[in-house]
C-alpha positions as a Markdown table, in Angstrom:
| # | Residue | x | y | z |
|---|---|---|---|---|
| 1 | Met | 10.6 | -27.9 | -31.4 |
| 2 | Asn | 14.3 | -27.2 | -31.9 |
| 3 | Arg | 17.1 | -29.4 | -30.5 |
| 4 | Ile | 18.1 | -27.1 | -27.7 |
| 5 | Leu | 14.6 | -27.0 | -26.4 |
| 6 | Arg | 14.3 | -30.8 | -26.6 |
| 7 | Phe | 17.6 | -31.2 | -24.8 |
| 8 | Ala | 16.4 | -28.7 | -22.1 |
| 9 | Ile | 13.2 | -30.7 | -21.6 |
| 10 | Phe | 15.3 | -33.9 | -21.2 |
| 11 | Ile | 17.6 | -32.3 | -18.6 |
| 12 | His | 14.7 | -30.8 | -16.6 |
| 13 | Leu | 13.0 | -34.2 | -16.6 |
| 14 | Ala | 16.2 | -35.9 | -15.4 |
| 15 | Ala | 16.7 | -33.2 | -12.7 |
| 16 | Ala | 13.2 | -33.4 | -11.4 |
| 17 | Leu | 13.4 | -37.2 | -11.4 |
| 18 | Phe | 16.7 | -37.0 | -9.5 |
| 19 | Phe | 15.0 | -34.9 | -6.8 |
| 20 | Leu | 12.0 | -37.2 | -6.6 |
| 21 | Ala | 14.3 | -40.3 | -6.5 |
| 22 | Ala | 16.2 | -38.7 | -3.6 |
| 23 | Leu | 13.0 | -38.2 | -1.7 |
| 24 | Ala | 12.0 | -41.8 | -2.4 |
| 25 | Tyr | 15.4 | -43.0 | -1.1 |
| 26 | Leu | 15.0 | -41.1 | 2.1 |
| 27 | Gly | 11.8 | -42.9 | 2.5 |
| 28 | Ser | 13.6 | -46.2 | 3.0 |
| 29 | Phe | 14.8 | -44.8 | 6.3 |
| 30 | Ala | 11.3 | -44.1 | 7.6 |
| 31 | Arg | 10.3 | -45.8 | 10.9 |
| 32 | Pro | 7.1 | -45.9 | 13.0 |
| 33 | Met | 6.4 | -43.0 | 15.4 |
| 34 | Ser | 3.6 | -41.4 | 17.3 |
| 35 | Asp | 0.2 | -42.4 | 15.9 |
| 36 | Asp | 1.8 | -45.1 | 13.8 |
| 37 | Tyr | 2.0 | -47.4 | 16.9 |
| 38 | Cys | -1.6 | -46.9 | 17.7 |
| 39 | Glu | -2.9 | -47.4 | 14.2 |
| 40 | Thr | -0.8 | -50.5 | 13.7 |
| 41 | Val | -2.1 | -52.1 | 16.9 |
| 42 | Gln | -5.7 | -51.4 | 15.7 |
| 43 | Val | -5.3 | -52.9 | 12.3 |
| 44 | Arg | -3.4 | -55.9 | 13.7 |
| 45 | Ala | -6.2 | -56.8 | 16.0 |
| 46 | Ser | -8.8 | -57.2 | 13.2 |
| 47 | Ser | -9.4 | -56.6 | 9.5 |
| 48 | Pro | -9.0 | -53.1 | 8.2 |
| 49 | Leu | -12.7 | -52.6 | 7.8 |
| 50 | Asp | -13.4 | -53.9 | 11.4 |
| 51 | Ala | -10.7 | -51.6 | 12.7 |
| 52 | Val | -12.3 | -48.6 | 11.0 |
| 53 | Ile | -15.7 | -49.4 | 12.3 |
| 54 | Gln | -14.5 | -49.9 | 15.9 |
| 55 | Arg | -12.5 | -46.7 | 15.9 |
| 56 | Tyr | -15.4 | -44.7 | 14.4 |
| 57 | Glu | -17.9 | -46.0 | 17.0 |
| 58 | Glu | -15.6 | -45.5 | 20.0 |
| 59 | Gly | -14.6 | -41.9 | 18.9 |
| 60 | Lys | -11.7 | -41.8 | 21.3 |
| 61 | Trp | -9.1 | -40.5 | 18.9 |
| 62 | Arg | -9.3 | -36.9 | 17.5 |
| 63 | Ala | -9.4 | -38.3 | 13.9 |
| 64 | Ala | -11.7 | -41.2 | 14.5 |
| 65 | Asn | -14.1 | -39.8 | 12.0 |
| 66 | Arg | -11.6 | -40.2 | 9.2 |
| 67 | Tyr | -12.3 | -43.7 | 8.1 |
| 68 | Ser | -10.3 | -44.1 | 4.9 |
| 69 | Asn | -6.9 | -43.3 | 6.4 |
| 70 | Leu | -7.1 | -46.2 | 8.9 |
| 71 | Phe | -8.3 | -48.6 | 6.1 |
| 72 | Phe | -5.4 | -47.5 | 4.0 |
| 73 | Val | -3.0 | -48.2 | 6.9 |
| 74 | Gly | -4.6 | -51.6 | 7.3 |
| 75 | Val | -4.0 | -52.4 | 3.7 |
| 76 | Leu | -0.3 | -51.3 | 4.0 |
| 77 | Asn | 0.0 | -53.4 | 7.1 |
| 78 | Phe | -0.4 | -56.6 | 5.0 |
| 79 | Phe | 3.2 | -55.9 | 3.8 |
| 80 | Gly | 4.5 | -56.2 | 7.4 |
| 81 | Asp | 6.9 | -53.7 | 9.1 |
| 82 | Ala | 8.5 | -53.0 | 5.7 |
| 83 | Asn | 5.5 | -51.0 | 4.7 |
| 84 | Phe | 6.9 | -48.0 | 6.6 |
| 85 | Arg | 9.9 | -48.0 | 4.3 |
| 86 | Ile | 8.3 | -48.8 | 1.0 |
| 87 | Ala | 5.1 | -46.7 | 1.2 |
| 88 | Pro | 6.8 | -43.3 | 0.5 |
| 89 | Thr | 8.4 | -44.6 | -2.7 |
| 90 | Val | 5.2 | -46.3 | -3.9 |
| 91 | Met | 3.0 | -43.3 | -3.2 |
| 92 | Leu | 5.5 | -41.0 | -5.0 |
| 93 | Ile | 5.4 | -43.2 | -8.0 |
| 94 | Leu | 1.6 | -43.4 | -8.0 |
| 95 | Trp | 1.3 | -39.6 | -7.6 |
| 96 | Val | 3.6 | -38.8 | -10.5 |
| 97 | Ala | 1.9 | -41.4 | -12.7 |
| 98 | Gly | -1.5 | -40.1 | -11.7 |
| 99 | Leu | -0.4 | -36.5 | -12.6 |
| 100 | Val | 0.8 | -37.7 | -16.0 |
| 101 | Leu | -2.5 | -39.6 | -16.7 |
| 102 | Leu | -4.6 | -36.6 | -15.5 |
| 103 | Leu | -2.7 | -34.1 | -17.7 |
| 104 | Trp | -2.9 | -36.6 | -20.6 |
| 105 | Gln | -6.7 | -36.7 | -20.3 |
| 106 | Ile | -6.9 | -32.9 | -19.9 |
| 107 | Arg | -5.0 | -32.6 | -23.1 |
| 108 | Arg | -7.4 | -35.0 | -24.9 |
| 109 | Ala | -10.5 | -33.3 | -23.4 |
| 110 | Ser | -9.4 | -29.8 | -24.4 |
| 111 | Ala | -7.6 | -30.6 | -27.6 |
| 112 | Phe | -4.6 | -28.7 | -26.2 |
| 113 | Ala | -1.6 | -28.9 | -28.5 |
| 114 | Leu | 1.1 | -30.3 | -26.3 |
| 115 | Asp | 3.5 | -33.2 | -27.2 |
| 116 | Asn | 4.3 | -36.0 | -24.8 |
| 117 | Ser | 7.7 | -34.7 | -23.6 |
| 118 | Ala | 6.1 | -31.4 | -22.7 |
| 119 | Leu | 3.3 | -33.1 | -20.9 |
| 120 | Leu | 5.8 | -35.2 | -18.9 |
| 121 | Leu | 7.8 | -32.1 | -18.0 |
| 122 | Ile | 4.7 | -30.3 | -16.6 |
| 123 | Ser | 3.8 | -33.4 | -14.6 |
| 124 | Phe | 7.2 | -33.7 | -13.1 |
| 125 | Trp | 7.4 | -30.0 | -12.5 |
| 126 | Leu | 4.2 | -30.0 | -10.5 |
| 127 | Ala | 5.3 | -32.9 | -8.3 |
| 128 | Phe | 8.8 | -31.4 | -7.8 |
| 129 | Phe | 7.7 | -27.8 | -7.0 |
| 130 | Ser | 4.8 | -28.9 | -4.8 |
| 131 | Leu | 7.1 | -31.1 | -2.6 |
| 132 | Leu | 9.8 | -28.4 | -2.7 |
| 133 | Ile | 7.6 | -25.8 | -1.2 |
| 134 | Ala | 5.8 | -28.2 | 1.2 |
| 135 | Ser | 5.8 | -26.7 | 4.7 |
| 136 | Asn | 6.5 | -30.1 | 6.3 |
| 137 | Arg | 7.7 | -32.6 | 3.8 |
| 138 | Phe | 8.8 | -35.1 | 6.4 |
| 139 | Gln | 5.2 | -35.5 | 7.8 |
| 140 | Ile | 3.7 | -35.6 | 4.3 |
| 141 | Leu | 5.9 | -38.5 | 3.1 |
| 142 | Tyr | 7.7 | -40.2 | 5.9 |
| 143 | Trp | 5.3 | -40.2 | 8.8 |
| 144 | Arg | 2.8 | -42.9 | 7.7 |
| 145 | Ser | -0.1 | -41.6 | 9.8 |
| 146 | Ser | 0.2 | -38.1 | 8.3 |
| 147 | Met | 0.9 | -39.4 | 4.8 |
| 148 | Ala | -2.3 | -41.5 | 4.9 |
| 149 | Thr | -4.3 | -38.5 | 5.9 |
| 150 | His | -2.9 | -35.7 | 3.8 |
| 151 | Phe | -0.9 | -37.2 | 0.9 |
| 152 | Ala | -2.8 | -40.3 | 0.0 |
| 153 | Pro | -6.1 | -38.6 | -0.9 |
| 154 | Leu | -4.3 | -36.3 | -3.4 |
| 155 | Val | -2.7 | -39.3 | -5.0 |
| 156 | Phe | -5.9 | -41.2 | -5.5 |
| 157 | Leu | -7.8 | -38.1 | -6.5 |
| 158 | Cys | -5.5 | -37.7 | -9.6 |
| 159 | Trp | -6.3 | -41.2 | -10.7 |
| 160 | Met | -10.1 | -40.7 | -10.2 |
| 161 | Leu | -10.2 | -37.4 | -12.1 |
| 162 | Ala | -8.2 | -39.0 | -14.9 |
| 163 | Gly | -10.8 | -41.8 | -15.1 |
| 164 | Phe | -13.6 | -39.3 | -15.0 |
| 165 | Leu | -12.2 | -37.3 | -18.0 |
| 166 | Lys | -11.6 | -40.5 | -20.0 |
| 167 | Leu | -15.1 | -41.8 | -19.5 |
| 168 | Ser | -16.9 | -38.4 | -19.8 |
| 169 | Gln | -15.6 | -38.0 | -23.4 |
| 170 | Arg | -17.9 | -40.8 | -24.5 |
| 171 | Ala | -20.9 | -39.6 | -26.5 |
| 172 | Asn | -22.6 | -43.0 | -26.0 |
| 173 | Arg | -23.8 | -44.8 | -22.9 |
| 174 | Leu | -21.5 | -45.0 | -19.9 |
| 175 | Pro | -20.4 | -48.5 | -18.9 |
| 176 | Val | -22.8 | -50.2 | -16.5 |
| 177 | Gly | -22.0 | -49.2 | -12.9 |
| 178 | Ser | -19.9 | -46.2 | -13.7 |
| 179 | Glu | -22.0 | -43.8 | -11.5 |
| 180 | Ala | -21.9 | -46.3 | -8.6 |
| 181 | Ala | -18.1 | -46.8 | -9.0 |
| 182 | Phe | -17.4 | -43.0 | -9.0 |
| 183 | Phe | -19.7 | -42.5 | -6.0 |
| 184 | Leu | -17.8 | -45.2 | -4.1 |
| 185 | Leu | -14.4 | -43.8 | -5.2 |
| 186 | Ser | -15.2 | -40.3 | -4.2 |
| 187 | Phe | -16.7 | -41.5 | -0.8 |
| 188 | Ile | -13.4 | -43.3 | -0.1 |
| 189 | Ile | -11.1 | -40.5 | -1.2 |
| 190 | Ala | -13.0 | -37.9 | 0.7 |
| 191 | Gly | -12.9 | -40.0 | 3.8 |
| 192 | Phe | -9.2 | -39.6 | 4.3 |
| 193 | Ser | -9.6 | -36.2 | 6.0 |
| 194 | Glu | -11.8 | -33.1 | 6.0 |
| 195 | Pro | -9.8 | -30.6 | 3.9 |
| 196 | Pro | -9.7 | -32.8 | 0.7 |
| 197 | Asn | -13.4 | -33.4 | 1.3 |
| 198 | Thr | -14.4 | -29.8 | 1.3 |
| 199 | Val | -12.1 | -29.0 | -1.6 |
| 200 | Met | -13.7 | -31.8 | -3.7 |
| 201 | Ile | -17.2 | -30.7 | -2.9 |
| 202 | Thr | -16.4 | -27.1 | -4.0 |
| 203 | Ala | -14.6 | -28.3 | -7.1 |
| 204 | Phe | -17.4 | -30.6 | -8.2 |
| 205 | Ile | -20.0 | -27.9 | -7.7 |
| 206 | Leu | -18.0 | -25.4 | -9.8 |
| 207 | Ala | -17.5 | -28.1 | -12.5 |
| 208 | Leu | -21.2 | -29.0 | -12.5 |
| 209 | Ala | -22.1 | -25.3 | -12.9 |
| 210 | Tyr | -19.5 | -24.8 | -15.8 |
| 211 | Ile | -20.7 | -27.9 | -17.6 |
| 212 | Phe | -24.4 | -27.1 | -17.2 |
| 213 | Leu | -23.9 | -23.5 | -18.5 |
| 214 | Phe | -21.2 | -23.9 | -21.2 |
| 215 | Ile | -21.0 | -27.5 | -22.4 |
| 216 | Lys | -23.7 | -28.2 | -25.1 |
| 217 | Asn | -22.3 | -31.1 | -27.0 |
| 218 | Glu | -23.0 | -34.9 | -26.7 |
| 219 | Thr | -20.6 | -35.3 | -23.8 |
| 220 | Arg | -22.7 | -33.0 | -21.5 |
| 221 | Ala | -24.9 | -35.8 | -20.2 |
| 222 | Pro | -22.2 | -38.3 | -19.2 |
| 223 | Lys | -20.2 | -35.5 | -17.6 |
| 224 | Leu | -23.1 | -34.3 | -15.5 |
| 225 | Arg | -24.0 | -37.9 | -14.4 |
| 226 | Leu | -20.5 | -38.8 | -13.3 |
| 227 | Leu | -19.9 | -35.5 | -11.6 |
| 228 | Ser | -23.2 | -35.7 | -9.8 |
| 229 | Ser | -22.2 | -39.2 | -8.6 |
| 230 | Met | -18.9 | -37.9 | -7.3 |
| 231 | Leu | -20.5 | -34.9 | -5.6 |
| 232 | Ala | -23.0 | -37.2 | -3.9 |
| 233 | Gly | -20.3 | -39.6 | -2.7 |
| 234 | Thr | -18.3 | -36.7 | -1.3 |
| 235 | Val | -21.2 | -35.1 | 0.5 |
| 236 | Phe | -22.2 | -38.4 | 1.9 |
| 237 | Ser | -18.6 | -38.8 | 3.2 |
| 238 | Leu | -18.8 | -35.4 | 4.9 |
| 239 | Ala | -22.1 | -36.4 | 6.5 |
| 240 | Val | -20.5 | -39.7 | 7.8 |
| 241 | Met | -17.6 | -37.8 | 9.3 |
| 242 | Ala | -19.8 | -35.1 | 10.8 |
| 243 | Ala | -22.0 | -37.6 | 12.4 |
| 244 | Ser | -19.2 | -39.5 | 14.1 |
| 245 | Pro | -18.9 | -39.4 | 18.0 |
| 246 | Ala | -15.4 | -37.8 | 17.6 |
| 247 | Ala | -16.8 | -34.9 | 15.4 |
| 248 | Gln | -19.6 | -34.3 | 17.9 |
| 249 | Lys | -17.0 | -33.3 | 20.5 |
| 250 | Val | -15.6 | -30.7 | 18.2 |
| 251 | Gly | -19.0 | -29.5 | 17.1 |
| 252 | Ala | -19.8 | -28.5 | 20.7 |
| 253 | Asp | -17.4 | -25.7 | 20.5 |
| 254 | Ala | -18.1 | -24.7 | 16.9 |
| 255 | Pro | -17.9 | -20.9 | 16.0 |
| 256 | Ala | -20.8 | -18.8 | 14.9 |
| 257 | Leu | -21.3 | -18.6 | 11.1 |
| 258 | Ala | -20.0 | -15.1 | 10.8 |
| 259 | Ala | -16.9 | -15.9 | 12.8 |
| 260 | Trp | -16.3 | -19.1 | 10.8 |
| 261 | Leu | -16.6 | -17.3 | 7.4 |
| 262 | Tyr | -14.2 | -14.5 | 8.6 |
| 263 | Arg | -11.7 | -17.0 | 10.0 |
| 264 | Phe | -11.3 | -19.2 | 6.9 |
| 265 | Ser | -11.1 | -16.2 | 4.7 |
| 266 | Glu | -8.4 | -14.8 | 7.0 |
| 267 | Tyr | -6.6 | -18.1 | 6.9 |
| 268 | Thr | -6.6 | -18.1 | 3.1 |
| 269 | Tyr | -5.2 | -14.6 | 3.0 |
| 270 | Leu | -2.5 | -15.4 | 5.6 |
| 271 | Phe | -1.5 | -18.6 | 3.8 |
| 272 | Val | -1.0 | -16.8 | 0.4 |
| 273 | Leu | 0.8 | -13.9 | 2.1 |
| 274 | Asp | 3.1 | -16.3 | 4.0 |
| 275 | Glu | 3.9 | -18.4 | 1.0 |
| 276 | Leu | 4.8 | -15.3 | -1.1 |
| 277 | Arg | 7.0 | -13.9 | 1.7 |
| 278 | Ser | 8.7 | -17.0 | 2.8 |
| 279 | Arg | 9.3 | -18.7 | -0.6 |
| 280 | Pro | 9.8 | -15.9 | -3.1 |
| 281 | Ile | 12.7 | -17.7 | -5.0 |
| 282 | Pro | 10.9 | -21.1 | -5.4 |
| 283 | Leu | 7.7 | -19.4 | -6.5 |
| 284 | Ala | 9.6 | -17.2 | -8.9 |
| 285 | Val | 11.4 | -20.2 | -10.4 |
| 286 | Ile | 8.0 | -22.0 | -10.9 |
| 287 | Phe | 6.6 | -19.0 | -12.8 |
| 288 | Phe | 9.6 | -18.2 | -14.9 |
| 289 | Ser | 10.4 | -21.8 | -15.8 |
| 290 | Ala | 6.8 | -22.3 | -17.1 |
| 291 | Ala | 6.9 | -18.9 | -18.9 |
| 292 | Ile | 10.2 | -19.4 | -20.6 |
| 293 | Phe | 9.3 | -23.0 | -21.6 |
| 294 | Phe | 6.0 | -22.0 | -23.2 |
| 295 | Phe | 7.5 | -19.0 | -24.8 |
| 296 | Ala | 10.0 | -21.2 | -26.5 |
| 297 | Leu | 7.4 | -23.9 | -27.2 |
| 298 | Tyr | 4.9 | -21.5 | -28.8 |
| 299 | Phe | 7.4 | -19.2 | -30.5 |
| 300 | Ser | 5.9 | -17.4 | -33.4 |
| 301 | Arg | 2.8 | -19.6 | -33.4 |
| 302 | Ala | -0.4 | -17.9 | -34.6 |
| 303 | Asp | -2.8 | -20.3 | -32.9 |
| 304 | Val | -2.5 | -18.9 | -29.4 |
| 305 | Asn | -6.0 | -17.8 | -28.3 |
| 306 | Ala | -5.1 | -14.5 | -26.5 |
| 307 | Arg | -8.7 | -14.0 | -25.3 |
| 308 | Leu | -8.9 | -17.5 | -23.8 |
| 309 | Ala | -5.5 | -17.1 | -22.2 |
| 310 | Leu | -6.6 | -13.8 | -20.6 |
| 311 | Arg | -9.8 | -15.4 | -19.2 |
| 312 | Leu | -7.8 | -18.3 | -17.8 |
| 313 | Ala | -5.2 | -16.0 | -16.3 |
| 314 | Cys | -7.9 | -14.0 | -14.5 |
| 315 | Gly | -10.3 | -16.8 | -13.6 |
| 316 | Ala | -7.8 | -19.4 | -12.4 |
| 317 | Pro | -6.7 | -17.4 | -9.3 |
| 318 | Leu | -10.3 | -16.9 | -8.2 |
| 319 | Val | -11.0 | -20.6 | -8.5 |
| 320 | Val | -7.8 | -21.7 | -6.7 |
| 321 | Leu | -8.4 | -19.2 | -3.8 |
| 322 | Leu | -11.9 | -20.5 | -3.4 |
| 323 | Leu | -10.6 | -24.1 | -3.3 |
| 324 | Ile | -7.9 | -23.2 | -0.8 |
| 325 | Ala | -10.5 | -21.4 | 1.4 |
| 326 | Ala | -12.7 | -24.5 | 1.2 |
| 327 | Gly | -9.9 | -26.7 | 2.4 |
| 328 | Phe | -9.2 | -24.3 | 5.3 |
| 329 | Ser | -12.8 | -24.0 | 6.3 |
| 330 | Thr | -12.6 | -27.2 | 8.3 |
| 331 | Ser | -9.6 | -25.9 | 10.3 |
| 332 | Ala | -11.6 | -22.7 | 10.9 |
| 333 | Tyr | -14.5 | -24.8 | 12.2 |
| 334 | Gly | -12.0 | -26.4 | 14.6 |
| 335 | Gln | -10.8 | -22.9 | 15.5 |
| 336 | Ser | -7.1 | -23.2 | 14.5 |
| 337 | Tyr | -4.9 | -22.2 | 11.6 |
| 338 | Pro | -4.1 | -25.4 | 9.5 |
| 339 | Val | -1.0 | -27.1 | 10.7 |
| 340 | Ala | 1.9 | -27.5 | 8.2 |
| 341 | Arg | 0.9 | -31.0 | 7.0 |
| 342 | Ala | -2.7 | -29.9 | 6.4 |
| 343 | Arg | -1.5 | -27.1 | 4.1 |
| 344 | Phe | 0.0 | -29.4 | 1.5 |
| 345 | Phe | -3.2 | -29.6 | -0.6 |
| 346 | Ala | -3.2 | -25.8 | -0.7 |
| 347 | Glu | 0.5 | -25.7 | -1.6 |
| 348 | Val | -0.1 | -28.1 | -4.5 |
| 349 | Leu | -3.0 | -25.9 | -5.7 |
| 350 | Leu | -0.7 | -22.8 | -5.4 |
| 351 | Ala | 2.1 | -24.5 | -7.4 |
| 352 | Ala | -0.3 | -25.5 | -10.1 |
| 353 | Leu | -1.7 | -22.0 | -10.3 |
| 354 | Ile | 1.7 | -20.4 | -10.7 |
| 355 | Leu | 2.7 | -22.9 | -13.3 |
| 356 | Leu | -0.5 | -22.1 | -15.2 |
| 357 | Glu | 0.0 | -18.4 | -15.0 |
| 358 | Gly | 3.6 | -18.7 | -16.1 |
| 359 | Ala | 2.6 | -20.9 | -19.0 |
| 360 | Leu | -0.1 | -18.5 | -20.1 |
| 361 | Ala | 2.2 | -15.5 | -19.9 |
| 362 | Gly | 4.9 | -17.3 | -21.9 |
| 363 | Ala | 2.4 | -18.4 | -24.6 |
| 364 | Trp | 1.0 | -14.9 | -24.9 |
| 365 | Phe | 4.4 | -13.2 | -25.3 |
| 366 | Ala | 5.4 | -15.9 | -27.8 |
| 367 | Arg | 3.1 | -14.3 | -30.3 |
| 368 | Phe | 5.6 | -11.5 | -30.7 |
| 369 | Gly | 8.6 | -13.8 | -31.0 |
| 370 | Lys | 8.8 | -13.5 | -34.8 |
| 371 | Lys | 10.2 | -10.0 | -34.4 |
| 372 | Phe | 13.3 | -11.4 | -32.6 |
| 373 | Val | 14.7 | -14.5 | -34.3 |
| 374 | Trp | 17.2 | -15.1 | -31.5 |
| 375 | Ala | 14.5 | -15.2 | -28.8 |
| 376 | Gln | 13.7 | -18.9 | -29.1 |
| 377 | Pro | 17.2 | -20.3 | -28.8 |
| 378 | Ala | 17.9 | -17.8 | -26.1 |
| 379 | Ala | 14.8 | -19.0 | -24.1 |
| 380 | Ala | 15.8 | -22.6 | -24.6 |
| 381 | Leu | 19.3 | -21.9 | -23.3 |
| 382 | Leu | 17.9 | -20.0 | -20.3 |
| 383 | Leu | 15.5 | -22.9 | -19.6 |
| 384 | Leu | 18.5 | -25.3 | -19.8 |
| 385 | Ala | 20.3 | -23.2 | -17.1 |
| 386 | Leu | 17.2 | -23.3 | -14.8 |
| 387 | Ala | 17.6 | -27.1 | -14.7 |
| 388 | Ala | 20.3 | -26.5 | -12.1 |
| 389 | Tyr | 17.6 | -25.6 | -9.6 |
| 390 | Pro | 16.0 | -29.1 | -9.2 |
| 391 | Leu | 19.5 | -30.7 | -9.5 |
| 392 | Arg | 20.7 | -28.5 | -6.6 |
| 393 | Ala | 17.6 | -29.3 | -4.6 |
| 394 | Gly | 18.2 | -33.1 | -5.0 |
| 395 | Trp | 21.8 | -32.7 | -4.2 |
| 396 | Gln | 21.0 | -30.8 | -1.0 |
| 397 | Leu | 18.7 | -33.6 | 0.1 |
| 398 | Leu | 21.4 | -36.2 | -0.3 |
| 399 | Arg | 24.1 | -34.0 | 1.2 |
| 400 | Asp | 22.2 | -32.5 | 4.2 |
| 401 | Asp | 19.3 | -34.8 | 5.0 |
| 402 | Leu | 20.5 | -38.3 | 4.1 |
| 403 | Pro | 23.1 | -38.6 | 6.8 |
| 404 | Asn | 20.6 | -37.5 | 9.5 |
| 405 | Tyr | 18.0 | -40.0 | 8.1 |
| 406 | Gln | 20.5 | -42.8 | 8.0 |
| 407 | Ala | 21.7 | -42.1 | 11.5 |
| 408 | Arg | 18.2 | -41.9 | 13.0 |
| 409 | Ala | 17.1 | -45.1 | 11.3 |
| 410 | Ala | 20.1 | -47.0 | 12.6 |
| 411 | Asp | 19.5 | -45.6 | 16.1 |
| 412 | Trp | 15.9 | -46.6 | 16.0 |
| 413 | Asp | 16.7 | -50.1 | 14.8 |
| 414 | Arg | 19.2 | -50.5 | 17.7 |
| 415 | Arg | 16.5 | -49.4 | 20.1 |
| 416 | Glu | 14.0 | -51.8 | 18.7 |
| 417 | Ala | 16.5 | -54.6 | 18.9 |
| 418 | Leu | 17.0 | -53.7 | 22.6 |
| 419 | Ile | 13.3 | -53.8 | 23.2 |
| 420 | Phe | 13.0 | -57.3 | 21.6 |
| 421 | Glu | 15.9 | -58.5 | 23.6 |
| 422 | Met | 14.4 | -57.3 | 26.9 |
| 423 | Ala | 11.0 | -58.7 | 26.1 |
| 424 | Ala | 12.6 | -62.1 | 25.2 |
| 425 | Gln | 14.2 | -62.0 | 28.7 |
| 426 | Gly | 10.8 | -61.7 | 30.2 |
| 427 | Gln | 10.8 | -58.0 | 31.1 |
| 428 | Thr | 7.5 | -56.3 | 30.8 |
| 429 | Asp | 8.2 | -52.8 | 32.1 |
| 430 | Leu | 10.8 | -51.5 | 29.8 |
| 431 | Thr | 13.1 | -48.5 | 30.0 |
| 432 | Val | 14.9 | -47.5 | 26.8 |
| 433 | Tyr | 16.9 | -44.5 | 25.5 |
| 434 | Gln | 15.1 | -41.5 | 24.3 |
| 435 | Met | 15.2 | -40.2 | 20.7 |
| 436 | Asp | 14.4 | -36.7 | 19.4 |
| 437 | Gly | 11.2 | -36.3 | 17.3 |
| 438 | Val | 11.5 | -35.1 | 13.7 |
| 439 | Asp | 9.7 | -32.1 | 12.4 |
| 440 | Ser | 7.2 | -31.9 | 15.3 |
| 441 | Thr | 6.4 | -35.6 | 15.4 |
| 442 | Lys | 6.2 | -37.1 | 18.9 |
| 443 | Glu | 8.6 | -39.8 | 20.0 |
| 444 | Leu | 8.5 | -42.1 | 23.1 |
| 445 | Asp | 8.0 | -40.0 | 26.2 |
| 446 | Thr | 9.6 | -40.2 | 29.6 |
| 447 | Tyr | 6.2 | -41.1 | 31.2 |
| 448 | Ala | 4.9 | -44.6 | 30.6 |
| 449 | Thr | 1.3 | -43.3 | 30.8 |
| 450 | His | 1.7 | -41.0 | 27.8 |
| 451 | Trp | -0.5 | -42.2 | 25.0 |
| 452 | Val | 2.4 | -42.7 | 22.6 |
| 453 | Asn | 4.1 | -45.0 | 25.1 |
| 454 | Gln | 0.9 | -46.9 | 25.8 |
| 455 | Cys | 0.5 | -47.6 | 22.1 |
| 456 | Ala | 4.2 | -48.5 | 21.7 |
| 457 | Ala | 3.8 | -51.0 | 24.6 |
| 458 | Asp | 0.9 | -52.6 | 22.8 |
| 459 | Tyr | 2.9 | -52.6 | 19.6 |
| 460 | Tyr | 5.7 | -54.5 | 21.2 |
| 461 | Gly | 3.5 | -56.7 | 23.4 |
| 462 | Val | 4.8 | -55.5 | 26.8 |
| 463 | Lys | 3.1 | -54.0 | 29.8 |
| 464 | Ser | 4.8 | -50.6 | 29.7 |
| 465 | Ile | 7.6 | -48.7 | 28.1 |
| 466 | Arg | 9.3 | -45.4 | 28.9 |
| 467 | Ala | 12.3 | -43.5 | 27.4 |
| 468 | Ile | 14.9 | -41.6 | 29.2 |
| 469 | Ser | 17.8 | -39.4 | 28.1 |
| 470 | Arg | 21.1 | -41.2 | 27.4 |
């Protein structure tokens, strides 16, 4: 690896880290809103496990069947009100670290020649590009209720898959309790929401079929045992969510099988079409960044397996489309196109696919690099220039979003101080000033009977609360 390429990797890592750090800093201005009030009241009243059981049995809330997200909120609540501000940073760090560990284990399992700096770059790229193209980044990271439902399972799934790859490489006996541990982990992760659940089931079935048909060495047995445990835990999770009182209400209006199959196939097509139309520049940057990097990395190398690269390039889109369709199948069952926050899992899969396709294209064309001695340094310089893209994205966050986040947090803090002051004076029916919601999240309403206001009243320990325009 030449010096220019190493320098380009360093600059890209720094640029992606700058963007992610900017996102984390914005998270320090996150405040409770909408469902956050209701969930906090629930976990304050009892232990996280008791809160989950009570909500599940009552089935009043539309997401009462999702047991892991409320338990996760209950754990966060041990850190007090500060958890709203620290959770985005902690979850971002955990996700990037999980991606690094997962790719590290994929490299070990596949004997793929990739040095540590390149592995770090791909991990940071995947995190950066996924969050860059996210349809509703605010709800994914800064609205705790949504983050616990749609971002947290992705974070913990990376860690579980990394652990699976590490243990499944053992040719000897698995540690005692491994199958039970992975059954429990998959049950917990799949219980955050339905889309990750169905994606996990589909992915585990495909992986089991691949291992059963093509893996013939001594690691075949531990792989099958651990994957079977994870699949069983995920299926059991789906059964628990489907049997909940909340899910029974949805099931009463379930579409017919043919309509359901057509609907989630249509949703998958519309999602891909919309992403390609609305984000052509980011998607192109993903592809060409990976292609240029792998062209420079594999320049003039003779060990590129062109046949394997072609198989991956053709097979990966089919697998990713199937996984996206599996994730959308639950929205089709509920008869609605997935909302923006529920599409994040699909957006991560799409970003990973485009990165892979770009990497395969670059590695394939690198075979012909020896004919052009200037091609590698030119590619490295072009890659260095592309580092301006994540730097610009991070700068835009600080320039455009930071002032708004700071102003809203200060406004929210003043309103909360006013609520505490009125409550200390003995007032029980409060009227405060109204604030705008952010990215389709619901703020306090004019009517005290609105469910958000009722939860906020319980949150602050007053009889009622309403918000009016200033």
